[in-house]
N, C-alpha and C positions, 0 to 999 in steps of 0.2 A: 519493647521490641522495635527495631528500626524498620523503616518502610521497606528496605530492600530484602529483609528476611521474613516479613510478616506474610500471612496468607493472602492478603490483598495488596501485595506489592505492586501489582499491575494497575491499580486504580490511581490514575494521574501520572503513570510512569512515562519515561521517554525511551522510545525504541529507535534503534539505528538499523536501517536496512542495508545489508550487504548483498550485492549481486556477485556471487563468487567468481564467475567467469572474468569479471573486470576489476577485481580488487587488488590482488598481488599474485604474480606468477613466480613460483620457485622452481619449477621443473624445466623451464626454458622452452616450452612448447607454444608460448604466446597466449595461453589461457590461464586465468587465475585458478587457485586451488586452495584446499583447506590449510595447508601449511603456510600459505601466504597470509591467510587470515590470522593464524597464530602469530606470525611475524609482526602483524600490524595491530595487535591487541592493545598495545600501549597508546597508540593514537586514538583508538576508540574510547578507551578508558579516560583519556585526557579530556574528552569532550564533556564528560559528566553525565552520560546516558546510563540508563538502568539495564537495558537489554539489547541484544543483537538479534535481528530477524535475518535468517539465512534463506535466500531464495534457493530453489531445489538443487541438490547435489546428488540425487539418487541415480542409480543406473538408468541410462536412457539412450535411445538412438539420436537424441538431440534434434528432432524435427522441429520442436518448439522450445529448444534450449533448456531441457530439464522439466518442462511442464508436461512432458509425455513420458511417464515413468514406466520402465519395464521391470523393475524390481524395487519394491517399497522398502526392503530391508537390507539394501546394500548401497555402497558408494560407487559412483561411476569412476572408473580408473583415471579419467582426466583430472579428477578432483583429489584423488588419493585413496586411502583405505579406511576401514572402520577404526583402526587404531589411531589414525590421524584425527578422526572426529572425536574419539574418546579423549585424546590429548587436548583438543580444542575446548571441550566441555570443562575439563579439569582446570586448564589455565585461565579460562574466562571466569569460572567461579572463584578462583583464587584472587581475581581482580575485582570481585563484586559484580560481575556482569552475568545476567541471565542469558540463556540461549533459547530462542524461539525458532522453530523450523517450519518451512512451508509444508503443508499437507495437501497434496493434489489428488483428491480422491473422487471427484465427480467423474473423472475419466482416467484412463490409463493409456499407455502406448499400445499400438496393435502388435507390438513385439512382446508384450507381457505374456507369461505362460498361461494366465487365466484366459486371455482372449484367444490365444492360439488353440486352446482346448475348446472354448466356446464355439468358435467358427468351424470346427472340424466336422460337426454333425448337429442334427436337431435333437438328439437324444443322449448326449453325453452328460456327465455329472455337472458341468458348468454351462450347459446350453442356455440357461436362462440368466446367467450372470451379467449379460449385456443386453442392450435394448434391440431386439430383433422384431421385424414386422414384415408381413407379406406385402408384395406390391399391389397396387390397384389392378383391376382387370386389364387395363391397357399397359401395364408394366411400369407405370410411373411410381414415384415415391409415395409412401403411405399418407402423407399430409403435406401441408405447406410450410413446415418449420424450416428455418434458415440457419445456416452456420454463421457465427460471428466473423469467421475468416473468409466468407464469401461462398455463394452457392447454396444448394440445398443442405439440410442437416442430415442427409441420408446417403449412404454409400452401398452400392450393390455388391453382394458377395456371391461369387459363382458356385462355391461349394454348397452352401446352405440354400442357395437360390432365394435369399431374402435380403432385405435392406437392414443395415445397422445404423444407429443414430450416433451423430457426432456434433456437438455444439461448436467445436473448433475445427482442427484439421481432420481430414478423413483418417489420418493415422492416429487419432485420439478418440477411440470409441468410448461412448458413455457407459458407465457401469449402471446396472439395473438395481437401484436401491429398494425396489419392491421385493427383491429376493433377499430373505433373511440370512441365508448362507453367505451371500456376498457381503452383506453388512457385517456379519461376524468376522469374516476374513479381513475386512478393512480395519475393524476395531483391533484385531490381533496385531496388525502392523503399527497401529498407534501405540499399543502397549509395548511393542518392541523398542520404540524410541523413548517412551517414558522410563522403561527399565534402564536405559543407557544414560538417563539423567537430564533429558531436555526439560526445560521449564515451561514450555508452552508451544502452541501451534498457531500459525497463521493459516487459516482455512481458505484455500483458493476457491473462488466461485461457490461459496457456501450455500447459496440459494438455488444452485443448479442440480442438486443431488437427485431430486425426484422429478419425474415427468408425469403428465396426465396419462393414466393407464388406458383411457379410451382413445388416445391419440387424436383429440379434436384439433381442428385447424385453429390457428391464431387469427383473430380479427385484425383488420387494419387499424393503425394508430391514428387517432385524431391529433395531428401535430399541433404543438403550441410552442411558444418561446421557452417554456420550462422543460421541454423534452430534450434529453440527450441520449446517447447510447452508452452501453456497458463500458466501453473502453475510453470514455471521456472525449470522444471525437464527435463532431457534428454529423451524426449518422445520415440524415436525409440527403446531405450533399455528397457523401462518399460511400455509403454502405447501405444496401437495401435492408439489412437487418433492422434498421431504425424505422422502417415503414410499418412494422408489425407491433401490435399490442401483445406482449408475450405472456398471455394468460395461462398457457397450457404446457409450455416447454420448460418452465422453471417455477420456483417459488410455490410449490405445491404444499397443501396443508400437512401431508404425511411427513414433511421434513422436521416438523416440531418433535415428533416422537423419536426420530433418530438422534436429533441434537440432545435430547434428554438422555439417551443411551450413552452418547459420547461424554456428556458432562458427568454422568455417574461413574464412568471409567476414570476420568481425570480426578474426581473427588476421592478415589482410592489412594491418591498420591498427595503429598503435602505441597502447597504453594504453586500449583500449576495453573496455567491460564490458556485461554483461546481468544483469538481476534479473527472475526469472520469478515471476508470481503463480500459486500452486498452490492450487486449491480442489478437494479430492478427499476430503472427509469424513475418515473414519478411516484412509484410505490416504495422506493428504497427506505424511506423513514419508517413507514408502516411495517415493512419486513424486518428492519433492524429492531424495532420495538418488540415484535413477536419473538425474535430470536434471542433477545437479551433480558427480557423481563422475567420475574419470578425466581431468579437465582438458581434455576435448574437447567439452563441451556448454555448459551455462550456467555462468556464474561463481558465481551465487548465486540462491537462491529465498527467497520468504517464503510462509508459510501463514497461515491465519486463527486459529491457536492462541491468540494473545494479543489478538485483535480482538473477543472476545466478552465476556460479562458476568461470567465467573468471575474472582474476585479472591481468591486464596488462595496461601499459600506452597507447598502441595502442587501446585497447578496450574502455577505457574511452574517449580518444580523438575522436575516430570514433563515439561513441554514441552521444557525445555532439555536435560535428561538423555537423553530419548528421541532428540532430534535428534543429540546428540553420539554416541550409541551406534549409531544407524542410519546417519547420514550421515558415514561415516568420513573421506573426503577431500574432501567438498564444503564449502559455506559457506552461512551463513544471514544473512538481513536481518530483524531484529526490529522490530516497530512496535506501538504501542498504538492509534493512530488513523489513519484515512485518509478519503478522499472517499466511501467506501461504508458506513461504520459510524457509529453514535452515538459522539460524542466521549467519550474515556475518563474525563474528569473527571465526566461525568454517569453513565456506566455504572457506575463503581465507588464513587461517593460515597453514603454511607448517611445516614439522618436523624441529625442532630447533628454530622456531619462539617463541617469547614471546607473547601470546595472548593479554596481556595488551598493548603492543606496537602496535599491529594491531588495537586494539580498538581506541587508540589515533590517529593513522595515519588515520583511516577511517573517523572519525568525522572531523578532520582537512581538509581532502580532500573534504568531502561533503559540509562543510560550505563555501568553497571557490568557489563552482560552481554558475553559473548564473542560476536562476530559484528559485522556492520555493523548500523547502526540507521537508521530512517527517521522523521522528524518530519513532522507535517502542519501546514500553515499555520494559525496561530491558537492552536495548543496552547502556543506559547511565551508567549502572553498569559494562559493559563489559561482559555480560552473553554470555556463549557459548551454543550451541545446547545441549539440555538434551538428554541423552541416556536412552531410555525406553525399558522395556521388552515388548514382544508382548502382554502379558496378561494385560498390563497397557494401551494399545492403546484404544482410543475412536474415532479417526478420520476414517470415513468410507473409505476415499480415501487411507489412509495408510494400513488399514486392507485388502482392496481389492488387493493392489499391493505388499504386504509384500512377501518376504524380500528384493527384489531389491529396493523398495522404501519404506521408513519407515513412510511416511505421514507427517502431520503438527503438531502433538502433541508435538514434541521436541522443537518447538519454542513457544508453548502456555502454558508452565508450569507456575505456579503462581509466582508473584513477591516476592522478598525476601526483607523484611523490617528490621528484627532484627535477627541477627545470632543465638542468644541463645533462642529465644522465640519458643513456639510450632508452627510448620509449618512456621517457619521463620517470624512470625508476620502476615502472610496472613490470617489465620483463626484459630478459636478455635475448629474446628470440629475434631473428631477422625480421619477422612479421608478426604482428599481434592480430588476434581474431577480429577485432575492429580497429580501424586506424585511430590514432590519438591526434586530435587537432592541435596545430601549433598554438592557436589562441588559448588553449587550456594550460599550456606550460607555465605561463606567467602566474597562474593561480596555484601552483604546486605547493604542497604542504611545507616543503623546505623553504620556499619563498615567504610564506606567511607566518611560520612558526614563531619568530621573535620580532615580527614587524608591528609596530604600534599602529593601532587602528585597522588591523586586518579583519577580513570577514571571519576567519577562523577564530581570532581572539574574541570577536563579538559573539559568536555562537557559544563559546565557552562561558563568557560573562553572563549571557542570558539564561543558559541552562543552570548555572550556579545560582543566579538570582531566583529562578523558579524553585529550585531544589531547597533553597534556604527558607522558603515561606510556605507553610502548609496551606494558607489561603489560596495560593496559586496552583496547588496540586489538586485539591478537590473542593475548594471553597465555593460558596454560592456566587453565581454570575448574574448580575441584574443590569439590563440595558437602560440607558438614559436617552431622553429626547435630544435630538441634535438637528442642526441645520446644515444643508449642503451634504457633501460626501464625507461626513464625519461618522466615526464609530466610537461611541462612548459607553462605558460600563464600569461597574464596581465589582470587585472580587473580595469576598469576605469569609472569614472563619474565626470563630471565637471573638477576641477583642481586636483582631487585626483586619483592617479594610484598606484596599487600594482603589484608586481611581485611575482608569486608563482612557486616554483620548487619542485616536488615530485619525490623521488626515489622509485620506486616500486620493485626494485631488492633487494636482500639480501646482496649484496656486495657494498662497497663504490665506488663513482664515482665523477668526476669533470665535471662541465659544465660552459661554458663561454657565458655570455649574449651577444646579438648583440650589435654592436657599437653604435646604436642609443638609447640604454637604459642606463640611468645613475642612479645607486643605491644611493639614498639619505641617507637612514639609514635602517639597518636590524631591523625587527620586531621579538621580542623574542616570540617563541611558546613553552609553557611549554612541557617538555618531549622530546624535540628535541635539538640537538647540532650541527647544520651545521656551516660552516664558509664561509667567502668570502674574497677574495683578489682582490680588484678592482672590475672587472666584473666577476671574476671566483668564482664559488660557489662550495664548498666542502660538499658532503653529504655522510653519512654512509648508510647502508641498512635500508630500511623503514624509511627514514629521510625526513623531510620537511623544506623548506626554504621560508621565506616571507620577502619582503622588500618594503619600500616606494620608489617610483621612483621620481626623480627630474622633 
């Protein structure tokens, strides 16, 4: 049975994230849609990925661009209809592509029928489906919990004369997972999409489902160099959310039981998977371990370890080694970019660097890791973060914390398909929902499609190389001692073993392999020109070496 049709196809798979608003517009309104994704399936298939992760396309008032769902079982008209989604499933499957959809269930929109009923009185059938609490005697919020998007995590409701909790926008009330009826309703919506043929779910903010029932205050966080915040931004400088140790507003022990219920539902269907987004600061690995071990909860998780600004051999080594030691029988999905963070080519490129070389280096590094991997649309073109004016911003998070933090719009600008076409081939509309930088046009798919040495060609080559060797999909990963900013490790499965050496510095270096490693032959990686003399490897700055071991 092939990897793509087996029950564990997700183990070591490559996922391609599509942000539907920005992929391809076919309706002429300046916003991407489902039919646009159907139109571009050949491009996605040509990359050699296994699955497509679709960011939310559900019915929504779009206060947070689909992460505020008003109907979990319908398509927002701007993206199309359910029949369009069914066609997308059918045509993706025909090309050997799985479909993973975002499941945003920690919170809903305040326009969801559940919340409208819940806020109507204190004694209706859904009164306890959201997190309601009385004010303190002085009228202030029940506790000190903060919203990631700024301000308190509590909003006053004049009808119930209570506060409701929201970890994000005030228009995104948190669902009360302590209520079993609410859990059952959520699981019914999951089953709705399973029955339509989806192959898996990316679970947004999966550790946010439960809150402390006693509503205890969070203590302050003892800040250290290792602490970051949920969104991959340096929270102490831009967002007071990072000042708290979030012991009580997320990552509660009750979440384990719900994840077991969710897994039991998925296990009723063949070959389905889950990947959870875990944002838990310095506890992320521990949380990911708890959520993926035992084979009865999530299939895999990803954290924000590699979605930040740090670019060093020690950082990558520590992140992977810590995961391998903490998460004994779980699985990880690594990524360098997504819709929430600055594109990695911009995050990691220094003055004097060639961004194209950074793009080649990054995908070569990522495809060598043990675990599943996720690519974000446009990174296969080497796109850098778009620089937008304040008046062009749409992201409420960026607008709230401007100018210290510019938000997420810079990584969400539309795909560039044809350099010379209106809106780079994304849309025929007079104006697109976010502007397309002129600097992105030179990276268009049409420009790179048949260009020797293109970033697009390099992505295809590296994904094919990974797909062709089982040892690179789920083989053992063992780190080797290095000097300087070098990352060296072996990957092995069965009789096949590879040696990888990456120089993350900008200057050349030599490294000698241990005496028990015998290099059988060097593997040519396009765009890199390392050398070796016996067991000594010679690398330039941002260079990569790969060899088969005897």
